[in-house]
N, C-alpha and C positions, 0 to 999 in steps of 0.2 A: 064892180065884183070884189075888188080888192077891200073896198069900204065893208062890204057885206061879211067878209071873212074876218077882217078886223074886229068888227062888233061881236062876231059869234065867239072869237077867241077871248074876248073880254068877259062875255057872258059865261064861259065855261070856268074861267079863273075865279070869277065871283063866287060861283056855285061851289067850286072846291074849298075856297077859303072860308065860307059859311059853314060848311060840313066839318072843316078842321077846327072851327072855332067852337061849334057846339060840342064836338067830342071832347075838347080841352075842357070846357065848361062842366060837362058832365063828370069828367074825371074828378075835378076839383071839388065838386058837389060830393061825390062819392067818397073821396079821401076825408073830407071834413067830417062826413058822417061816421066814417071808421074811428076817426080821432075822438068824436065826442062820446061813441060807444065805449071806448077805451078808458076816457075820462069817467065816464059814469061808472064803469067798472071799478076803478081805483077808488072813486068816491064812495061807491057801496062797499068796498072792502074796509076802508077806513072807518066808515060809520059802524060797520059790524065789528071791527077791532075795537073802537072806542067803547061800544057797547058792552063787550066782554070785560075790558078794563073796568068799566064802572061796576059790573057785577062783581068782580073781584074785590073792589074797594069795598062795596057794600057788605060783602061777606066778611072782610077783615074788620069792618066796624063792628059788626054784630057779634064777633067773638069776644066773650067775656075776658077782662084783663086777669093775671094772675092773682090770687088773693094774696092780701098782705102788702101790696104796693100802695104808694100813696092815693092813687086814684081809685083804688078798690081795696080798702082797708078791712081787716078781720072784724066781723060784726061782735058786738058786745056779747060777752057769754060763751062765744065759739072760741075753739082752739086752733092752733096752727103749729105745723112742725118746723123747726128750723135745723140746719146742720150746724153742729158746734164742735170745738176743739177743746180737748182736755190737755193740758200742759204737764208732762211728766219730768223726770229729772234727766232722762238722756233722749226721750222721743215724746212725740205728740200723739194724741189718740183721738179718733173720731168718735162723735156720738150724737144722738138725736135729741132735740129738747121740744116738748109739747108746751106751748105757753097759752094763756088765757087770761082775760080780766073777768072776774067774777063778782065784783061788786064796785059801785061808784058812788061816793058820798061827797056832797059839794054844798057850798053856801053855809047857812046857819048850823045844819047837822054836822057838817065837817068841822066847822070852827069850834063848837061846843066840846067834840071829842079831843082836839088839838089842845085847847085850852086847859081842859082838865088833866090833859097829860103832862104839861108843864106850864107853870105860871109865867115863865118868862118867854114863852112863844108870843110872837107880836101878831096883832090884828092885821087882816089883809089890807092892802093899799087900797084907796079911793078908786071904785070902778072895777075892783077884783074880788074874788072869793077863793077860799081854799077848795081843792080837789083832792080827795083822799081815796085811792083806786087799791083794790085788793088784787094782786097777781099770783096766778097759780102756775107752778113749772114741774114737769115730770121728765127726769132723765131715762133714756132708754137706748138700746143697741149701742151701748159704749163697748169701745175696743179693749177697755181696761176695767178690771174690777178693784183695783188697788189705788187709782188717783181719782179724788173727786172734782167736780165741776163747781165754780164758785158763781152763785146766782144771786144779784143784789139789785137794789134799787138804782145803783149807778148805772146800770146797763139802760135804763129808760130816760127818755126826754119827752117833754110835753111841747107839741107843735101846734100853733094857732091856725086860724082859717086862711091866714095871708102866707103861710108856708114859712113863717119865722119860728125859731124855737125858744120857749120860755127860758129865762135865766133861773138856773137851779137856786134854791133858797136852803137855808139852814134852819130847820124846824124839827124838834122832837116830837115823834109820832109813836103811837103804840104798836108793836109788832112790826117793825119797819123790816121790808125784804133785805134778807142778807143771810145766806146758809149755804153750806157745802152740801152737794148732792152726790152721792154714789149711783152706780147703774141700778136702774129700778127705784130710785128714791123720788119723793115728791114733797115739794115745800110751797107754802103760802106765805104772803107778808104784803104790807101796804108801803105804797110809794105816794108822795105828795108834792104839791107845787101849788102856786098862786095862778089862776087864769082869769080872763075876763068874765064878768058876770054873764051866766047863760050862754057862753060861747060853745059851739060844737067843735072842740078841740080833738085832737088825735094824740096818741101815745106811740111813740117810736121805740122799738127794742133795737140795739145796736148789737147786730149778730157778730161773732168773731169769724165765722166762715161764709160771709155773704153779705148783701145789701140790708139795710134797716127794714124791719118788719113793722108795719102800722097797724094800729087798733082804732076802732071808733070808741067813742067814751058815751055815746047815747044808744 
């Protein structure tokens, strides 16, 4: 009789332990499922956020650069307005300057003009050619009617395709740019330098009141 009771007790305990183990296992699986769902949610948000960032980056890439910077130079024949400063005796004055390149002569055509202008002008170096550019400037919105703005070839530099600046040369040319302009005035004149043959160089205008402004030469 005692043996029967003993075996019955063992059987009850075994069933109870099995039930507890099943419940624990079920809870573990359920917890894991909840964690996976949470992880999936985080991953989903992460992907969505990354997608939004990609869209923003794409939109920024598509936006055009400000015209006149080196990566987006002013097209040949078009004008750009710069903010300039006119220096007075006791104070300085703000003004606007519209600039454009209206003509580009290079190679043999430019050399013939330069040679005719002065017999002492030197031929271009080997692998180089002369580039003769006509520049137009118009002064407007000046805060003074009494002081002029000095507009000259010294304000410009020639920039090669690698980003270097060509060394200035001493050459006598016709109608070299160099004049005073009062409010509403317009002036034109030439600038010159030697550049690599057929190179797509740029011209930079050194603004008094801002960064350099770049122009295409073709």
